[in-house]
C-alpha positions as CSV (number, residue, x, y, z in Angstrom):
1,M,0.0,0.0,0.0
2,A,1.4,3.4,-1.0
3,L,1.3,6.2,1.6
4,I,-1.7,8.4,1.0
5,L,-1.6,12.1,2.0
6,H,-4.9,13.8,2.8
7,T,-4.5,17.5,2.2
8,G,-5.9,20.5,0.2
9,N,-4.1,22.1,-2.7
10,R,-1.1,24.3,-2.2
11,N,-0.6,23.4,1.4
12,K,2.9,24.3,2.5
13,N,2.7,21.9,5.5
14,A,2.0,19.0,3.0
15,Y,5.0,20.1,1.0
16,K,7.3,19.0,3.8
17,A,6.5,15.4,3.5
18,L,6.3,15.5,-0.3
19,I,9.8,17.0,-0.6
20,A,11.2,14.6,1.9
21,A,9.6,11.7,-0.1
22,E,11.5,13.0,-3.2
23,Y,14.8,12.8,-1.4
24,T,14.0,9.5,0.3
25,G,12.5,7.7,-2.7
26,V,9.2,6.9,-0.9
27,E,6.0,6.9,-2.9
28,V,3.4,9.3,-1.5
29,E,0.1,9.7,-3.2
30,L,-2.3,12.6,-2.8
31,V,-5.9,11.6,-2.0
32,P,-7.9,12.6,-5.1
33,D,-10.6,15.3,-5.0
34,F,-9.9,16.4,-1.5
35,E,-12.0,19.4,-0.6
36,M,-11.3,21.4,2.6
37,G,-14.3,21.9,4.7
38,V,-15.9,18.8,3.3
39,S,-13.5,15.9,3.1
40,N,-11.9,16.8,6.5
41,K,-15.3,16.7,8.2
42,T,-16.3,13.2,7.3
43,K,-16.4,10.4,9.9
44,E,-13.6,8.6,8.2
45,F,-11.3,11.6,8.3
46,L,-12.1,12.4,11.9
47,K,-11.1,8.9,12.9
48,M,-7.6,9.7,11.5
49,N,-7.4,13.2,13.1
50,P,-10.1,14.1,15.6
51,I,-9.8,17.8,15.1
52,G,-10.1,17.7,11.4
53,K,-6.8,19.4,10.4
54,V,-4.6,18.6,7.5
55,P,-2.3,17.1,6.4
56,V,-2.9,13.5,7.5
57,L,-0.8,10.6,6.2
58,E,-2.5,7.3,5.8
59,T,-0.1,4.4,6.3
60,P,-0.4,0.6,6.5
61,D,0.1,0.9,10.3
62,G,-2.4,3.7,10.9
63,P,-2.7,7.5,10.4
64,V,-0.1,10.1,11.3
65,F,-1.0,13.8,11.7
66,E,1.0,17.0,12.3
67,S,3.1,18.0,9.3
68,N,6.5,17.8,11.0
69,A,5.7,14.3,12.4
70,I,4.6,13.2,8.9
71,A,7.9,14.5,7.4
72,R,9.9,12.7,10.0
73,Y,8.0,9.5,9.4
74,V,8.6,9.6,5.7
75,T,12.3,10.4,6.2
76,R,12.7,7.5,8.6
77,L,11.4,5.0,6.1
78,K,14.9,5.1,4.5
79,A,17.6,3.6,6.7
80,D,20.6,5.9,7.4
81,N,18.9,8.7,5.6
82,P,21.2,11.7,5.2
83,L,18.2,14.0,5.7
84,F,18.8,13.2,9.4
85,G,22.5,14.0,9.3
86,S,25.5,11.7,9.9
87,S,25.9,12.0,13.7
88,H,24.0,12.4,16.9
89,I,24.9,16.1,17.1
90,D,23.8,16.6,13.5
91,Y,20.4,15.0,14.5
92,G,20.2,17.3,17.5
93,H,20.9,20.3,15.4
94,I,18.3,19.2,12.8
95,E,15.7,18.9,15.4
96,Q,16.8,22.3,16.9
97,W,16.2,24.1,13.6
98,I,12.9,22.3,12.9
99,D,11.6,23.6,16.3
100,F,13.0,27.0,15.5
101,A,11.3,27.1,12.1
102,S,8.0,26.2,13.7
103,L,8.0,28.3,16.8
104,E,9.9,31.4,15.7
105,I,9.2,31.7,12.0
106,D,5.9,29.9,11.2
107,A,4.1,30.9,14.4
108,N,4.9,34.6,13.8
109,L,4.0,34.4,10.1
110,L,0.6,33.0,11.1
111,S,0.1,35.7,13.7
112,W,0.7,38.3,10.9
113,F,-1.2,36.6,8.2
114,R,-4.4,35.2,9.8
115,P,-5.8,38.6,11.1
116,R,-5.3,40.1,7.7
117,M,-7.3,37.4,6.1
118,G,-10.1,37.9,8.6
119,R,-9.4,34.6,10.4
120,A,-8.6,36.3,13.7
121,I,-9.2,39.8,15.2
122,Y,-6.9,42.4,13.7
123,L,-5.0,44.4,16.3
124,P,-2.2,46.7,15.0
125,P,-0.1,46.3,18.2
126,A,-0.4,42.5,18.0
127,E,0.6,42.6,14.3
128,E,3.6,44.8,15.1
129,A,4.7,42.4,17.9
130,A,4.5,39.4,15.5
131,I,6.5,41.2,12.8
132,S,9.1,42.3,15.4
133,A,9.5,38.7,16.6
134,L,9.7,37.5,13.1
135,K,12.4,39.9,12.2
136,R,14.3,38.8,15.3
137,A,14.1,35.2,14.2
138,L,15.1,36.0,10.6
139,G,18.0,38.0,12.0
140,A,19.2,35.0,13.9
141,L,18.8,32.8,10.9
142,N,20.6,35.3,8.7
143,T,23.6,35.3,11.1
144,H,23.8,31.5,11.0
145,L,23.5,31.4,7.2
146,A,26.2,34.0,6.7
147,S,28.8,31.2,7.1
148,N,26.6,28.2,6.2
149,T,25.1,27.1,3.0
150,Y,22.7,24.8,4.7
151,L,21.4,24.7,8.3
152,V,23.3,21.6,9.3
153,G,26.3,20.1,7.5
154,H,27.0,20.5,3.8
155,S,23.9,19.1,2.2
156,V,20.1,19.3,2.5
157,T,18.6,17.9,5.7
158,L,15.0,17.7,7.0
159,A,15.7,21.0,8.8
160,D,16.2,22.7,5.5
161,I,13.0,21.2,4.1
162,V,10.8,22.3,7.0
163,T,12.4,25.7,7.3
164,T,12.1,26.4,3.5
165,C,8.4,25.3,3.5
166,N,7.7,27.6,6.4
167,L,9.5,30.5,4.7
168,Y,7.6,29.7,1.5
169,S,4.4,31.0,2.9
170,G,6.2,34.2,4.1
171,F,7.9,34.9,0.7
172,T,4.8,34.2,-1.3
173,Q,2.1,35.9,0.9
174,L,3.6,38.5,3.2
175,M,7.3,39.4,2.9
176,I,7.9,41.8,0.1
177,K,11.3,42.4,-1.3
178,S,12.0,45.5,0.8
179,F,11.3,43.4,3.9
180,T,13.5,40.4,3.0
181,A,16.3,42.6,1.7
182,E,17.3,43.2,5.4
183,F,18.2,39.4,5.5
184,P,20.3,38.8,2.4
185,H,21.6,35.4,3.6
186,V,18.1,34.2,4.2
187,E,17.2,35.3,0.7
188,R,20.1,33.5,-0.8
189,Y,19.3,30.4,1.2
190,F,15.6,30.4,0.3
191,W,16.1,30.9,-3.5
192,T,18.8,28.3,-3.6
193,L,16.6,25.7,-1.9
194,V,13.4,26.3,-3.8
195,N,15.3,25.9,-7.1
196,Q,16.7,22.5,-6.1
197,P,15.2,19.8,-8.4
198,N,13.4,17.9,-5.6
199,F,12.0,21.2,-4.2
200,K,11.0,22.6,-7.6
201,K,9.2,19.4,-8.5
202,I,6.8,20.0,-5.6
203,L,6.7,23.8,-5.4
204,G,6.9,24.7,-9.0
205,E,8.0,28.2,-9.9
206,V,8.1,30.4,-6.8
207,K,7.5,34.1,-7.0
208,Q,7.8,36.6,-4.2
209,T,4.8,38.6,-3.3
210,E,4.8,42.2,-4.4
211,S,2.4,43.5,-1.7
212,V,1.2,42.7,1.8
213,P,-2.5,41.7,1.8
214,P,-4.8,44.4,3.0
215,V,-6.7,43.8,6.3
216,A,-10.0,42.1,5.6
217,S,-13.0,44.3,6.4
218,A,-14.8,43.0,9.4
219,K,-18.5,42.4,8.6
220,K,-21.0,41.9,11.4
221,P,-22.9,38.7,10.9
222,S,-26.5,39.3,9.9
223,Q,-29.0,38.5,12.6
224,P,-31.3,35.7,11.6
225,K,-34.9,36.8,11.4
226,E,-37.2,35.2,13.9
227,S,-39.6,32.9,12.2
228,A,-43.2,34.0,12.6
229,K,-45.0,31.8,15.0
230,P,-48.7,31.0,14.1
231,K,-51.0,32.6,16.6
232,P,-53.9,30.8,18.2
233,K,-57.3,31.5,16.7
234,D,-58.5,33.3,19.8
235,E,-55.5,35.7,19.6
236,S,-56.0,36.2,15.9
237,K,-59.6,37.3,16.6
238,K,-58.6,39.7,19.3
239,E,-56.0,41.2,17.0
240,A,-58.6,41.6,14.3
241,K,-60.9,43.4,16.7
242,K,-58.1,45.7,17.8
243,M,-57.5,46.6,14.2
244,E,-61.1,47.3,13.6
245,Q,-61.4,49.8,16.5
246,P,-61.5,53.3,15.1
247,K,-58.6,55.6,16.1
248,P,-59.5,58.5,18.4
249,K,-59.7,61.7,16.5
250,P,-57.2,64.3,17.6
251,E,-58.7,67.1,19.6
252,A,-58.7,70.6,18.1
253,G,-55.3,72.1,18.2
254,E,-53.7,68.7,18.9
255,E,-51.0,67.7,16.4
256,E,-48.9,64.5,15.9
257,E,-45.6,64.7,17.6
258,A,-42.9,65.8,15.2
259,P,-39.8,63.6,14.9
260,K,-37.1,64.8,17.3
261,P,-34.1,66.4,15.7
262,K,-30.8,64.7,16.0
263,P,-28.8,66.0,19.0
264,K,-26.2,68.5,17.9
265,N,-22.5,67.9,18.4
266,P,-21.5,69.8,21.6
267,L,-18.9,71.6,19.5
268,D,-21.6,73.1,17.3
269,L,-23.0,74.8,20.4
270,L,-19.8,76.7,21.2
271,P,-19.7,80.4,20.6
272,P,-18.9,81.3,16.9
273,S,-15.2,81.5,16.1
274,K,-13.5,83.9,13.9
275,M,-11.4,81.0,12.5
276,I,-13.0,79.3,9.6
277,L,-11.3,75.8,9.6
278,D,-12.1,75.1,5.9
279,D,-10.3,78.4,4.9
280,W,-7.2,77.3,6.7
281,K,-7.3,73.8,5.1
282,R,-7.7,75.4,1.7
283,L,-4.8,77.7,2.3
284,Y,-2.6,74.8,3.5
285,S,-3.5,72.7,0.5
286,N,-3.0,75.4,-2.1
287,T,0.3,76.8,-0.9
288,K,3.1,75.3,-2.9
289,T,5.9,77.8,-2.5
290,N,7.0,80.2,0.3
291,F,5.2,78.0,2.7
292,R,6.5,79.8,5.8
293,E,5.6,83.2,4.5
294,V,2.2,82.3,3.1
295,A,0.7,79.3,4.9
296,I,2.3,79.6,8.3
297,K,1.7,83.4,8.5
298,G,-1.9,82.8,7.3
299,F,-2.4,80.2,10.0
300,W,-1.5,82.6,12.8
301,D,-3.6,85.4,11.2
302,M,-6.6,83.1,11.2
303,Y,-6.0,81.3,14.5
304,D,-8.5,81.9,17.3
305,P,-7.1,80.8,20.7
306,E,-10.5,81.2,22.3
307,G,-12.3,79.0,19.7
308,Y,-9.6,76.4,19.0
309,S,-6.7,74.8,20.8
310,L,-3.4,73.2,19.7
311,W,-2.2,69.8,21.0
312,F,1.1,67.9,20.7
313,C,1.0,64.1,20.8
314,D,3.8,61.5,21.2
315,Y,3.3,57.8,20.6
316,K,3.8,55.9,23.8
317,Y,5.5,52.8,22.3
318,N,8.1,54.1,19.9
319,D,10.5,51.4,20.9
320,E,8.1,49.0,19.1
321,N,8.3,50.9,15.8
322,T,10.9,48.6,14.2
323,V,9.3,48.1,10.8
324,S,8.9,51.2,8.6
325,F,5.8,50.2,6.6
326,V,4.0,48.9,9.7
327,T,4.7,52.2,11.5
328,L,3.4,54.2,8.5
329,N,0.3,51.9,8.3
330,K,-0.3,52.5,12.0
331,V,-0.3,56.3,11.5
332,G,-2.5,56.0,8.4
333,G,-5.0,53.9,10.3
334,F,-5.1,56.4,13.1
335,L,-5.9,59.2,10.6
336,Q,-8.7,57.1,9.0
337,R,-10.3,56.5,12.3
338,M,-10.2,60.2,13.0
339,D,-12.5,60.9,10.1
340,L,-15.4,61.4,12.6
341,A,-13.6,64.7,13.6
342,R,-12.9,66.0,10.2
343,K,-15.3,68.9,10.6
344,Y,-13.6,70.0,13.8
345,A,-9.9,69.2,13.5
346,F,-6.7,69.5,11.5
347,G,-3.7,67.4,12.2
348,K,-0.1,66.7,11.2
349,M,1.6,63.4,12.0
350,L,5.4,63.0,11.6
351,V,7.3,59.7,11.4
352,I,10.8,60.5,12.5
353,G,14.1,58.8,12.0
354,S,16.2,57.2,9.3
355,E,16.4,53.8,11.0
356,P,14.3,52.0,13.6
357,P,12.9,52.4,16.1
358,F,11.0,55.3,14.5
359,K,9.4,58.1,16.5
360,V,5.8,59.1,15.9
361,K,4.8,62.7,16.9
362,G,1.9,64.8,16.0
363,L,0.2,68.2,16.1
364,W,-3.5,68.6,16.3
365,L,-5.8,71.6,16.1
366,F,-9.2,71.0,17.7
367,R,-12.3,73.0,18.0
368,G,-12.7,74.1,21.7
369,Q,-10.3,74.2,24.6
370,E,-10.1,70.4,25.2
371,I,-9.7,67.3,23.0
372,P,-13.3,66.6,22.0
373,Q,-14.9,63.9,24.2
374,F,-16.5,62.1,21.3
375,V,-13.0,61.7,19.8
376,L,-11.6,60.2,23.0
377,D,-14.6,57.9,23.2
378,E,-14.7,56.7,19.6
379,C,-11.0,56.6,18.5
380,Y,-9.1,54.0,20.5
381,D,-5.8,55.3,19.1
382,M,-6.0,58.3,21.3
383,E,-5.0,56.2,24.3
384,L,-1.8,55.2,22.5
385,Y,-0.4,58.7,22.7
386,N,0.6,61.2,25.4
387,W,-1.2,64.5,24.8
388,R,0.1,67.9,25.8
389,K,-1.7,71.2,25.1
390,A,0.6,73.7,23.3
391,D,1.3,77.0,25.0
392,I,1.6,79.5,22.1
393,A,2.8,82.2,24.5
394,D,6.0,80.1,24.6
395,E,8.0,81.0,21.5
396,A,9.8,77.6,21.4
397,Q,6.4,75.8,21.4
398,K,5.0,78.2,18.8
399,E,8.1,77.5,16.6
400,R,7.5,73.8,17.1
401,V,4.0,74.2,15.8
402,N,5.4,76.0,12.7
403,Q,7.9,73.3,12.0
404,M,5.3,70.5,12.3
405,I,2.9,72.2,10.0
406,E,5.7,72.9,7.5
407,D,7.3,69.4,7.7
408,Y,10.5,71.1,8.6
409,E,13.5,68.8,8.3
410,P,15.5,67.9,10.3
411,F,12.9,67.9,12.9
412,E,14.4,68.1,16.4
413,G,17.7,67.0,14.9
414,E,16.4,63.9,13.0
415,P,15.3,63.3,9.4
416,L,11.6,62.7,8.6
417,L,10.7,59.3,7.3
418,D,7.2,60.6,6.3
419,A,4.7,63.3,7.2
420,K,0.9,62.8,7.0
421,C,-1.8,65.4,7.1
422,F,-5.3,65.2,8.3
423,K,-7.5,67.9,6.8
């Protein structure tokens, strides 16, 4: 009986056993017409793996599940298999790198990938933590590969198969070129392995992803409508009588109650301000030259310290800003979630530094003398920043306002990675 592998199409976990089989000379057949969500829910499949996950290897002696265990089983079918090294210490190192690839690389890739696909709750801080941990792992791997062609010894081992298959999902789904360029030895290693004949036979042509998948929009599940229950005959008659009863005529002068107007935003109830926010936003957008002389001067001419207030903000967790595009996405997401305040606010957000960790600082103009309460209530990002009201009587703080509006560089002695405007 040939070994039968139960798995869906393009499963990188199944590739581990299939590539090992190519090196070992073991025949492994894929079960025909396997359909995820259907085939793995049958009684027969659940007897092989009670939790219904793939891959599962069907053998003459019983089933084996968990991809690393399957790959080990296939490899052990050949005595003295070089995929397990040539000594006890080789074997120990192979197992070491298999665990490393699973716990440090694959786990963090999944923590990055699943929320973006809508398979888990998307939390920007959690994503950044996963990416930071992944970069740490790739850095360690890069250091090892700087002086080693393979993970253990001088030829392909099971450690290389498992690690490459785990990296495969990262290279093809998440890690764009600018991300992997930080780890040149990992890049060299990955492309060398996937182009080996036994790898290429299973993986085919491998192409690196050109973009990180966007975050899937969260849709609330529609509430099922309650099925109408048949009413007893007596109740039906009562309902009919109620419907037949004439409505009382309104007395003279009595009118139907008019719909209540929507409550106004408290900021709309403030005394009128001489500053027209849209005029400032228009001036900011249309000023292309002599920005300091035109836009900055115009801002202070318009500014109404009684009707508006200026606030500085500093991100609390700058030490976590180790990935440039993640930091930029974080700021972009903040500005999107501030859309509810567009009528009452103007903001500048600066991402500062030429290398990580990057600093995020901002300047905000709000209607009123305090940060609007509805913004604090609705935009969770506000809690991620320390807020400080600007004192424009202090010339140093006033100049800081000017520089942040102007995207002045270097800002506080450091270059700007990016500057974003909310208007």
